[in-house]
N, C-alpha and C positions, 0 to 999 in steps of 0.2 A: 392413513387418512385417506379417503376416499378422495379423484382430485377431478375434478374440471377441466374445463377452458373458462369456463365463463358461472358463475353462476348469477343468476336473476333475482332478487328478492324481493316478492308482489307481485301476481299473477292476473294484475289487472291490466289494461289498454294497452297504457304504457310499457310493462312489462313486455308482452304477449307480443307487442312491435320488435321490442328489440330483441327477443327470442326468437322470433322468424328473420332477421336482419341475421341476426348471428349465424342463426343454423344454414342459413341460407347460401352463408362462405364456407361453409364446411366445419364448422369446429364445434367439441361438444360444450351444452347447456343444463345445467342441473336448474329448473325452475321452483325455486320453492313458494308458499302457501299458506300457512297459522291457517285457513278457514278450509270447509274439505272443498269433494273435489267440486261440490256443486256449485259455486263463489267464482270460479273460474269469469275471467272478465271486470268481476271486482263494480266499482260504482255504475262504470261505463254501458254495463248491462243494463240498471235499470234507470237510467238517463232518455230524454225524449228524443236525444240521436239527433240534435242540433247543431251543424259546423258551418264553421267563420269563415264564406269563401268571396269572390274578390273577379267582378265582371265575367259572370258561370253564361253560361249557355242560357238558365233559368232566368234568369235577372235579364238579360236581354229580350229572352221573348217578353217578358212581362212589362218590359219598357223603359227600365232600369240603366241609368247612365251608371257606370265605377268604371276606377282607373285608381290604378295604387298605388298612383298623389292624392287623392282623395282617401284611398283606406288609412294612411298614412299618416294623413294630417289627422283624422279620429281617433287612432291610435292612439300619437301623442296626446292629441287636448283630453283625452279619457283618461290616461296613465299620470298624467303629472308626473311624470319623472321631474326630483330635484333631488336624488343622488347620487349626480352622473360621474361624481369622481370616487365613489365607495362599490355602498350598497346597491346602485342602480346601475353601474356598470355593464355589469355583461344581461344583465336582466333585457333594457334597453339594446343591445347587439343583436343578442336572443329577438325584441322585438322586430328590427329591421329585416333579420330574417324569414322568421316567417310569415310576415307580410308577404311578402315576394314572392314564400312560396304557396299561401293564400292566392296570389293573383297571379302564380303559375301554373307548377306540377303540378298541386297537391287534389284538384277533381280528376284528371289522365290519371296519375295516380291510383287513386282509388276507383276508380270506374274500374283501369282493368281485371280488380280486381274483382268484379262484380256490384258494388256498391252504386246504388241510383236512390236519384233523392223527390219526394216529392215537390210536385211541377210551381208550385203558390212559397214562393219566396217570404219568411218573415219577418215582419222589422222589429227585432227587439232593442233595446235599449235606448230611444228615442232622442235622449237629452234634454232638450228644452232650451237648453240654456243659447249663445252665439256660436258662430261658423266654427269658431275654433274652438271652443269648448267638447265638452262631454258628450260621448253617446255616438250613434251611427249615422250617417247623414242619410241613406240610402238601405233597405230592406237586404240584409247581407244571412239572414241563420234561415240553411236549406237544411229542411227536416230530411234525416235520413230515412229512405222507403226500407220498412222494418225497423223504424226507431234504435236504442240501443243495441239490442239482440242485433240488427244488420249492418252494426258495424262491429263488433267483434266479430261475429264469422269468419271473417275472411284470416283474421290475422290467429284465433282460432283455428281454424280450418290450417292451416300453413303450417304453426305446432305440432295441430299432432301427426300429421304426414310426417311432420321429422320423428314423431317420437315413434311410428313404423320403423322411419330408419335407422333408431340410438342412433341418434343425434342429441335429443330432451330427453331430457329423465323429469319427468314434472312429478312433487313429493308436494301430496297438503298434510297438512296439521303440523304440519316445520313451522317450527316459531322463531326469529332466529335471537337471539337476547346478546351476540356481539360479533361485530366484525373484527380479523384473527388480521393482526401487522407484523411486519416484522421487517427490522429494518427502515421502516419509514412505510413500509410496502406493504398497500391492502393486501395478502393472500388465501382465502379463507374467511367461512363465521363458524362459531357457534351460536346452540341454542337448545330451546325446550321440543320434544316430541307430546305435542297433545295428543289426549286419546280421541281414539276413532269417535265419527261423529254423524247422526244423522239427522242434521240441520238441513232441511231445504236452504235454496239458495236469498240469502240476503238475514236467517234468521240468528238469534242470536247462538254462538256455541259455546261447548263446554272450555274451560282455559287447563284443564288439569292433567297435570305432567301424568307424565308415566316412562318417559327417557331422555335423555340428550343425545347430542348430537354433532358433529365437527367434519367440515368440510375441505377443502381448497380447491382454492383455480389460479388460474392468471389474472383473474379480473373481474371484481363484483361491483354490480350495477343492483342499486336502491332505488326501486320503483312500487314503493307502500303506501301508498294515497299520503293525505293531509291527516287535520289534529276535529276534523268535522262534526265526528261522534263522543268529540274528550271535551264535554263540557269545562271541564276545572280547566281545559289550556285555552282553553277560545277566550274564559273573564282573565286568566294568567295575562293573554297576548293581547288584549280589546284595547284599543287605542281611546286614549283619551276628546279629540275630536269625534267622536260617535258618541261621545255620553258616557252615561255610568252601563253597565255588563248587562243584560235582559236578566232578572231576576226568572225567569221563566223562556224554553227555548225550546222547539218542537224539534226535529232531530232529522235532516234532511238525507243520515248514508245512516248503513247499518253500523252495529256497533263495531268494529271491526278496524272503522277508521278511528284507529286512537292515537297517531301521530305518536307510537313508539321506536322506528325507526329514526325519527329529527335527533333525539337525545338519542341515540346509540352510535347514530354515524357523528355529531358530534363530540361524541366522545375520541373517538376513532381518530381524529384531528377533524372532521370537514366544517364548514362553518357555515354555522344558518342567516339571513338577515331577511329586513321588511317581517320580523316579527311580527308587526303588528300592522301589519295587512291582510286584510281576511274578505271575506262575501257570504255575508247571509241576505236573506232573502224574506222579506217583509210581507208577504202573503201566504204564510202560511195557515194547511188547518188539520186540526188533528184527520188521522185517518182512520175512520171509524172500522174498516176493517186490518190493521195494523199488519207488517208482516215484522220488522224489530223493534229493538223499547221505544217507545216517545216520538212513532213515528207520524212525521211530517210530510204534506202533499205538498208541493208547492202550484198557487193559482199563475197562471199565464194571463195576464188578462188583456183585455181591449182598453182603448182609453178613455171610456164614457162612466166610467163608473163612480160617483161622488166619493171621495173618498175622505172620511173626517176622522180627525183622534178618538182615545177614548171619553173624551169631555163632547164628545157630536161637534166640535168645530170641523170646518173644511179648511186643511191644510193651503195653501197660499202657492201660487207658480214657483216651479214647474214640478210640484210633487203631484203626478199622474199618475193613472195605474199606467206601466210600463213603462215610464219615462226615466228613472233614474234612482237605483235600487239602494245604492248608501247613500243620495241626497235625504230620503223619503228617509233611511232608517234613522239616518240623525237627526230627521224633524220627529222622533217617533220619541225616537231615548229620552229628548230633550220635553219633554211632556211630563214625565216622572213614570209616564204607563210604558209597559214592555207589550200591548196591541193596542191594532186603531178599525175600523171597519169600513167597508163598503157597505154604500147603500146604492141597488139597481132595480133595472125593474124586470119583466121575464124577455122583453125583446129584448136587452139587451147581451141575457147569463145564455140563454141559446146562439147568437149568433161571439160571444165572444168569451166565451170563459173555455178555453182548457184547461186542463191538469199537466204536469209535466211528471212522466214517466212512461215506462214503455205500459208496465202495468194497467195503466187508466188511457192507455189510446188503446184499446184492442182490433184496433180497425188499420190503426194504419200499420202497429209491431206484426199483424196477422199478412198484413199486406193484401187488402182484400180491396179491392176499389169498389162493390161493391155495399160495402159498410161505412165508406167515404164519404161515397152520395148519396146516403142513406143519410151520412153527421148533419150535410149540408143540404138536407130535406126536409128533417122531420124531427123541426122543433130540440128543446134540451136534449143533449149527448147522454146516452146510458149510464158514464161514472158521472157526473157534473148530476147530474136527476138523484145520482145512487146517497149521495152527500149531502141535496140537498132533502133528503126525507132520512138517512140516520147519522148524518154527519153534528156534533155536538154545536161548533160552529155557526150553524144556517139560522134564519127566522125567515117565516113566507107568512104574509100574509096580507091580508083586501084596503086596511086600510094603515095611515101612517102612524096613529094615534094604538093599535095594533100593534104594530109593528114594530114602535121603540118600544111598549111595554117586551115584548118577546126577546128586546136585545138586553135592557136589562136586568132579565132575567136569568140571564142570560153568563153573566156575571155577579148577579147578587150584590152592585155595590150602587147603581141607580144612579150612577154619576149622568143620566142621559136628560134632559129635555124636552120635552114634546115641542114646547114652544119655540123652542132656538131651532131645532132641527126642518122643521114648518116652517121656520123664517127662513132659513140659507135653502132651500128647494125651490120655494114660492121664487124667490130670488132670481136663483139661477133660470128655471122656467120660463121666467118673463124674457129672459134674453133671450129664447127662441124665435122671438116673431116676427125679428129679423135675419135677414144669410146674412149680415153683418153681424159684430160683438165685441166687447170688453172685457167678457169671459173666456181670458187666454183656454182655458181646458175646450171649450166650446170652440174658438177657433180651431185647435190642436184636432179634433175630432175626423171636424169638417176639411180638416186639410188632408190629415187619415185616407179618407174614402178619395183623395184625387189618384190612389196610390191605387191600382186595377182590386189588387191581391190583397187590397187590406178593406174593398168596396164590393169583396166577392164574398168574402169567410172570413172577414174577423174582425169589423167595423159598422155595429147596429147603425143604423139611417138618425138622425138627430130628434131628438124625440126630446120631450114631458117627461118627468122622472115619476109629477105626481096625474097624469092625466088615467083614469083608471083606464082607459082601453090598452094602454100597453103594459098595466099588471099582471101576475098581483107581486107586490115590489115584494125587495128581496134584501136581505139585510146578513152580511158575512162578516163573521170578527173572524179577522184577521192577526194570526200570529209571528213571532217573529222564529227563523227556520234556518237553522247552522248550515252551512254547507259547503265551502271553499276555502283550501289556506292559498293566500299569492304570495304571502312570504315564501323560503324554506333554503333546502342545501345552496348556496351559489356554485356553478357548474361553469364552465366555459364554452362553446359551441361546441365541443366534442362530448359533451355531458361530461367532464370532467371533474370529480370533487374539488374545487381551491380547499386550502385552509389558511389561515386569520392573516397570514402574512401575501396570501392571494396567489399561492400556487397552487399545481395540478395535486392531489396526491397519489402517487402511482397506483394503479390497479383498481382504483374506486372511481363511479360512477352512479350517477342518478339522473332519472328521468321521470315524466309527468308529475305529479302535483307535489312532493317532495320537493322537490327542486324549481318549487313556484313555476314550473309548466316549462323549467329552462333558465335556467342564470340567475336564482334565484328570486324572481317575481318582475315574468315576464308582461305582469296583465300592468305594475305599478299599483295606484292607488285602489281601481276601477277596474272592470271586466267590461267588454263591449257584448257579453255574449257570443256564445256559439265559440269559442276561445278555450274550453275547457278539455272537451277532447280532440279538439285540432291538436289544441299544446300535448297534448300524450302522446300522439300521433306524433307529432312532429320532433321531440324530443326523446322520443323512443329510438324512431329511426336517428336519430342523428348520430344518437350514442352507440346504437348498433352497428352503424356504420364504421365509427369511427373506433370502438372496439374490435372489431374484423377489421380492420387493416392493420392497426398495433398488434394485434398479436397475429400479420405476416410476417 
């Protein structure tokens, strides 16, 4: 049996980071992935590239006053850890360590590898509750210059350099089916060799088995991702607090995000915690040009669109665009329907709509200053315009009556009543006549514009929805789009996987989403955004360095 110092299962961001760190220490690494080599980098490559940083130079230049203390206050209010003697024990420790990392060396560590950031810091998950509640008190969403590919690149480069030196061997189409154990210690992996595939990055690939394999190692690191494309597992673990599982979901991740390694690692003795915690977006649109099956794209909305349920009733505060993802998901599921609606104007869409994903942001992904400037000055961004023209979830109309007719036509259910929607929009527009208002959404969007970043590129100047000069009117059907697993394999701060007794399993480590981004649930119940990629970076680094020390 061929042997290595370490086997890393999964070539996503966490796996690449860990592999680079281990090989830096002079140890041999076998990096395995079930997908073709074209998919190296995993989900991270497809991401918008947002990272959670605290008290960064970018924040300070924009007049944002942030601190580790404020970030920790926000994290605790967002996570809502309530299983601290058991399932949350290590997750909370990971959270404290991660906030320290994000407040300290994280940015410089990345900067030294060539990572740069877009100068305007985004404000995701704004919360909308009290100071100690959910959400970011200040903008912390730092977009990597180059988006997802920009954050994958330095780690892929480090790994490929080690491949040239012979320290790393990358074998694609290797699907791990079992962790091998001996006297309670994990000593290797076995699995199935899948047939070669010409599938492009993210596309569904064949699962035809042509051979098997078995490799030995002194340590095995599982970094295989979560369950985001496995609808059956999502529904099986769906928490009752979020209502009934959606009958219809679209997928925000490729099909290979199947959650297989969770059960395989559990069979080897690993403990899975916080199974009921997950992160799915409510602003999903079906991709008119899909890469993977049931491909969904998330709208990254500004705060001005009017959010209606399937019957055309406006959601109550603080269920506004960009404020509380899971709070709004719960509100949607309580309606008995698994979709909702935005109504907005041309003036709003051209300033407030961005689409998540590296491929939907060619200017940022391609690092084109000229194109970024063009986006800010030339009206509706081209990728958004393409969805308006070709996407099945968009309606554009000059009058509200035509808009409502188009919305009913999309669903075929005729749930929307023109008079009900008109009444709500007229009532909302009346609140625009004064600088003060009782409408909390209007208060929120005016408050957002006190932040220079939002005023410049993110939040449209307040205006009346039904004023024809702000038109045409636009409606978007919003689907539930699956994305992240917040629970996972419980690990200590070295990334060692723990068993049901709380003891570290010798030779077994985990990092990234499969470990709940650290400890089996660093986020608790909710995430603050920019913390998924960051969780992969931090947990991969922690585990990689710990394995290197252990092997010394």
